[in-house]
C-alpha positions as CSV (number, residue, x, y, z in Angstrom):
1,X,19.5,121.7,33.3
2,X,23.2,122.4,32.3
3,X,24.2,124.2,29.4
4,X,27.5,122.9,28.1
5,X,29.1,125.2,25.3
6,X,31.5,123.2,23.4
7,X,34.5,125.1,21.7
8,X,35.0,125.0,18.0
9,X,32.8,125.0,15.2
10,X,30.3,122.1,15.1
11,X,27.8,123.5,12.6
12,X,28.8,121.3,9.8
13,X,28.9,118.0,11.8
14,X,26.3,115.5,10.9
15,X,27.0,112.5,13.2
16,X,29.1,113.8,16.0
17,X,28.6,112.4,19.4
18,X,29.5,113.8,23.0
19,X,30.9,111.6,25.7
20,X,31.3,112.7,29.3
21,X,33.9,111.1,31.7
22,X,34.3,111.4,35.4
23,X,37.8,112.3,36.9
24,X,38.6,108.6,36.9
25,X,38.1,108.2,33.2
26,X,34.9,106.5,33.5
27,X,32.2,107.1,30.9
28,X,29.2,108.5,32.8
29,X,27.2,109.8,29.6
30,X,27.0,109.5,25.9
31,X,24.9,111.8,23.8
32,X,24.6,110.7,20.4
33,X,24.2,112.9,17.2
34,X,25.0,116.5,18.0
35,X,25.5,119.1,15.5
36,X,25.5,122.4,17.4
37,X,27.9,123.7,20.0
38,X,25.3,124.2,22.8
39,X,24.2,120.9,24.6
40,X,21.8,120.7,27.4
41,X,22.5,118.1,30.0
42,X,20.3,116.9,32.9
43,X,22.5,118.1,35.8
44,X,20.6,115.8,38.3
45,X,22.1,112.7,36.2
46,X,25.8,113.9,37.4
47,X,27.1,114.1,40.9
48,X,29.1,117.2,41.9
49,X,32.7,117.1,40.6
50,X,35.0,117.6,37.6
51,X,34.0,116.1,34.4
52,X,35.8,115.7,30.9
53,X,34.2,115.6,27.4
54,X,35.0,114.5,24.0
55,X,33.1,115.2,20.9
56,X,33.8,112.7,18.2
57,X,32.8,112.3,14.5
58,X,33.7,109.0,12.7
59,X,36.3,108.2,15.5
60,X,38.0,111.6,14.9
61,X,38.3,114.0,17.9
62,X,36.8,117.1,17.1
63,X,36.7,118.8,20.5
64,X,37.5,118.2,24.2
65,X,37.4,120.1,27.3
66,X,36.2,119.9,31.1
67,X,33.5,121.3,33.4
68,X,32.5,121.3,37.0
69,X,29.2,120.5,38.6
70,X,29.1,122.3,42.0
């Protein structure tokens, strides 16, 4: 498992979703309804490489960032 710690305060979110993209901008994973800033991701579902993520609630961008799978 990969523990992704997302910057910002997510404690008050109720219907946020996490979307992960590869370096080409292709959506590779979508996790619905997150409300805390620590998300466990099954690392075996992602190949080695760089990824970008966005956290959105009601179409509003709450947080974004990147991480690397080695």
